[in-house]
N, C-alpha and C positions, 0 to 999 in steps of 0.2 A: 336469541340474537344478542351478541355482546353489545355493551354500551357504545363502542366505537362504531360497530356496524349499524346499529340504530341511529347514531349521530349523523352517519353519511346517507343512509337510506331515506331519511326524512328530507334531505336536501337543504336544510336549513342550519346554519351555524349558530347555535345557542352559545352565547358568550359564557355562561356558566359552565357548560359542557366542554367547551374549548379550554377553558382555564384549567378544568379538572383534568383533562388529559395531558396538558402541559406539565402540570404539577406531578402527575403520575409517572411521566417518563423522564423527568429531570435527573433521577438517579442514573438513567441510562446515559444521559449526556456527561455526567460526571464520570462514569466509569470509562467511556470511550476517550474523553479528553485526557484523562490521567494516563491511560495506556499509551496514547500518542505522545504525550509530554515526557514520558519515561524515555522515549528514544531521541529526544531532542536535546540541544545544548542547554545549559543552565540559564542562558540568557533569554530564553523564550518564556513568557509568563503564562502560567497556567490559566489565570482568569481571562486572558485574551482568547484562549481555546475554548473555554467554557462559553464565553459570550457568542463566538462563531457556532458553536454546537447548538445553542439555544435557538439561534436564527434557523439552522437546519431542521431542528425538531418543529418549530412552528411552520415551516414550509412543508414538512412531511405531514402534519396534522391538517393543514388547510388544503393539501393536494391529494390525500389518500383516497384511494378507490378500492373498496373491498371487493369489487367484481373482478379484480385481478388475481383473486385467490391467494393473496399474500397478507400475512398478519401485519398489523399496523407496527408492532414492535420491530419487526424485520425491516419493513420499509424505512422506518424512522432511523434505524441504525445507520443504513448507508447514506441517508440524507444528512445525518449528524456528522458522520465521518467525512462525507464529500465537503460539507460546508467548512469544517476545520482545516482540511487539507488545501481547499481553495484559498482560504485565509492566509495560509503559510506561504503558498505560491504568490499571492498577490503582494505580500509584505516583503517578498525576496529576502528572507531572513538569512540566508546562507551566503557568507562572504564570496566574493567573486573568485578569489584565489582558490578556495576549496572546490568551486565548480569547475574551475580549470583543471585542477588536479584530477577530479573525478573523470573529466573527459580524457586526460592523458592515459589515465589507467585503463579506460575502456579501449582506447586506440592501441595501447600496448597489447592488451588480450587479443584483439583482432588481428594485429600484425603477426603475433606469435603463432596464432592458429593458422594463418596463411602460409606462413614459412614451413611449419611442421606438419601441415596437413591433418591435424588432430587437436583435441582440447589440450592446451598447454598446462603444464604443472606450475606451481607456485615459483619454483626457481627459475623456470624458462620465462615467465612473465617479468620477474625481476631483472633477468638479464637483458630483456627487451628494453627495459627502462634504464639499464646501465647502473643498477644500484644492487646491493646485497639483499638477501631474503630479509633480514632484520629491518632494514630501511624500507623495503617494500610494505612489510607488515605495519610500519608506523604510518605510512602514507594511506593504508587501508583505514587505519584507526582515525586519521583525520577527516576522511570522508564519509565515515560510518553513518553519521545523522542525515546525510544528504538523501539516503535511500528512502526515507519516509515518504509514503505516497505511492511509489512505483508499483509496489506489490500489495498495497492495502486492499485491493479489490479481488484478490485471488482466493480467498477463503471459499470452501466449498460448502454451500448451503443446501446440499442435497438436491431435491427437485424444485428449488425456488428458481424463478426466472433469472436471466442474465444479470449478473451483479452490476454491471456497468449502467444498466438503465436507471439505477436508483439514483445515480448522481449526474445524470445527464439531463439535457434540456428536452422539451416535448418533441423537438424535431428529431431526436434520437431514435424514434420508432420508424423512421423512413427506411424504405428497402435498402438504399445504399449504405446507410450507416449500420443497419443490422448486418449486412454482408461484411462491412468493415470490422465491425466488433467480432464476428465469427472468425474472420481471419486472423485477427490479432490474438484471440484466445488460442487458436490453433498454433500460431507461432510461438506463443509462450510455452504451450505443452510440449512442443518439440524441442524448445531450447532447454526446458527443465529435464527432459529425458537425456540430453547430452551432457549435462554437467556431471562431475565426479559424485559418486554415491554419498560420500560424507557431506558434500555440500547440499546435496538434495535432501538428505536427512535433516540437517539443521533447519533448512527453510521450511520443511514440512512441519516440524515440531514448533517452529516459531510462528509461522503464518497460519497454518491450519489448525495445529493443536493448541495455539496460543500460549505455550509455555514461555516463561521468562528465560532470558540468557543464562541466568544462574541455574534454573532448573535444568536446562539442556546441558550445561556444563556437568551437572552431577550425574546425569544419565550417561553421557558419553565419557566421564572420567578424564576430562581435560580442564585446563584453566578457563576461567570466565573470559579472560581477554582473548584467548585462542578462539573460543566460540564466536566472539564478536567478529574477529578477523575472518573466519570461515564464512560467516554469514554475509559479510560485506564483499568478499571476493566472489561469492556465488552471484550476488545481485550485480556486481560489476560484469561478470560473465554475461548474465541475462540481458543487461542493457547493451553490452557490446554486440551481442547476437541480434537483438531487435533493432539496434540502430543500424545495423548493415542491411536490414530486410524491410524496415518500417520508417516511412518518410516522417520527419519531425519528431522522432523519437528523442533524439539527442537534444540536450538543452544547454 
C-alpha cells in the first residue's frame, strides 16, 4: 500500500504526513502553473498562479479518496489546474474590450456558417467582419490568451473518470449534472469533428500531446504566429458551436 493510500485508509490526517505529501507534489504545482502562465499576458504574475495552485493541491490532499481508483497525482493535477483557472476567472484579468472582441468573432463564425450552410473558411469569416484576412488574424492574436480554461479539461486520460469531476463540487455527482456533463462532452466531440483538419491537428498536438506552439510550428513547417492563429481560430469555432447549443457558454 502506498503512503498516500495508507494515509487515507487510516482515516486520520497526520500533520507530518500531510505536510510530506504537500511538499512531494509542489513540483507538480509549479509545472502546471508555468504551463498556464506561458499562455497568458505578461501582466499575469506567476506567483499568483502558484499560490492558487497550492490551495488546489491542499484541497486535493484533504479530499482524496483512493477508493475511486484514481491516483493522487492524477486527482491533484485537476484540482490544481481548476484552482488556478478559477482564480483567473475570479480576478477577471482579461480586458472587457478583448472579451467583447472574442464574442464578435464567435458571432461572425456563427453567422457565416448559417449563411453558407457549412464550416466557413478564414477569408469568409473575415468578410463577415468586414475586414481583410490580415486584420482578422490580428484580431485572433488579440484574443488568443482568452482561450485559457475553455479546453483545459479536454486531455484524454485513458480510462480515468470524467475529467470535469475533478474540479467540480460534491454536488457534481448528481444524476442531472452527470447527464449534463455527458451531453457537453458529446457536443465538444461533435464540434471537434466538424472543424478543418489543420485546426483539429493543432488542437490535438497542443491540448492532448501538450506540445508547445513552437514545437507544433516545427512539425507543421509554418511560422509560430500562424500556429497561434490557427489554434485560436479553432477555439473560436468551438466556442461558437457550443454557444449556439449550450446555455451559458458565452461569457
